[in-house]
C-alpha positions as CSV (number, residue, x, y, z in Angstrom):
1,M,-35.1,15.0,-45.2
2,I,-31.9,13.0,-45.7
3,R,-29.9,16.2,-46.6
4,L,-31.0,17.6,-43.1
5,L,-29.9,14.4,-41.3
6,I,-26.4,14.6,-43.1
7,F,-26.2,18.2,-42.2
8,S,-27.0,17.6,-38.7
9,L,-24.5,14.7,-38.5
10,I,-21.7,16.8,-39.9
11,R,-22.5,19.6,-37.4
12,F,-22.4,17.3,-34.5
13,F,-19.1,15.7,-35.5
14,I,-17.6,19.2,-36.0
15,A,-18.7,20.2,-32.6
16,A,-17.5,17.0,-31.0
17,L,-14.0,17.6,-32.5
18,A,-14.0,21.2,-31.4
19,I,-14.8,20.2,-27.9
20,Y,-12.2,17.4,-27.8
21,F,-9.5,19.9,-29.0
22,V,-10.4,22.5,-26.5
23,L,-10.4,20.0,-23.6
24,T,-7.1,18.5,-24.8
25,L,-5.6,22.1,-24.9
26,V,-6.9,22.8,-21.4
27,K,-5.6,19.6,-20.1
28,G,-2.1,20.5,-21.5
29,I,-2.2,23.9,-20.0
30,M,-3.1,22.4,-16.6
31,R,-0.1,20.1,-16.7
32,V,2.1,23.0,-17.5
33,F,0.9,25.0,-14.5
34,K,0.8,22.0,-12.2
35,G,4.4,20.9,-13.3
36,S,5.9,24.3,-12.7
37,S,4.5,24.6,-9.2
38,R,5.9,21.2,-8.0
39,P,7.6,18.3,-9.5
40,S,5.4,15.5,-10.6
41,S,5.5,12.4,-8.6
42,R,5.7,10.0,-11.6
43,S,8.9,11.4,-12.8
44,A,10.7,11.5,-9.5
45,Q,11.2,7.8,-8.6
46,P,12.6,7.2,-5.0
47,E,16.2,5.6,-5.2
48,T,16.4,2.4,-3.3
49,P,19.7,1.5,-1.8
50,P,21.4,-1.5,-3.3
51,K,21.0,-4.6,-1.1
52,P,24.1,-5.8,0.6
53,K,25.7,-8.9,-0.7
54,E,24.9,-11.9,1.5
55,N,27.6,-14.4,2.3
56,Y,26.0,-17.9,3.1
57,K,28.1,-19.9,5.6
58,D,26.5,-23.2,5.0
59,V,27.4,-23.1,1.4
60,Q,31.1,-21.9,2.1
61,D,31.4,-24.8,4.8
62,A,29.8,-27.5,2.6
63,K,31.8,-30.6,1.5
64,F,31.2,-31.3,-2.2
65,V,31.5,-34.7,-3.7
66,E,32.5,-35.2,-7.5
67,L,30.0,-37.0,-9.3
68,P,31.1,-39.4,-12.0
69,N,30.5,-38.4,-15.6
70,K,27.5,-40.0,-17.4
71,Q,29.7,-41.2,-20.4
72,E,31.9,-43.2,-17.9
73,E,28.9,-44.8,-16.3
74,S,27.5,-45.8,-19.7
75,K,30.8,-47.3,-21.1
76,P,31.0,-50.4,-18.6
77,R,27.3,-51.1,-19.3
78,S,27.8,-51.2,-23.1
79,D,30.7,-53.6,-22.7
80,T,28.8,-56.3,-20.9
């Protein structure tokens, strides 16, 4: 009885492997035929034009103020 069960399981796995390989082969053949008729959409990515460089007038016209260094601020406090 156990021998029959093991034999059935082995036959099932061999049949499943055969079906898997046949379907994989058919899938590969379909890709070859589909690829030869027209280019695949995955490989051909649309080229996006580069964005023009933006110049911000508010930054160019801004007046910047120099901030004192932190070391200079801490020195007078430590002296007192």
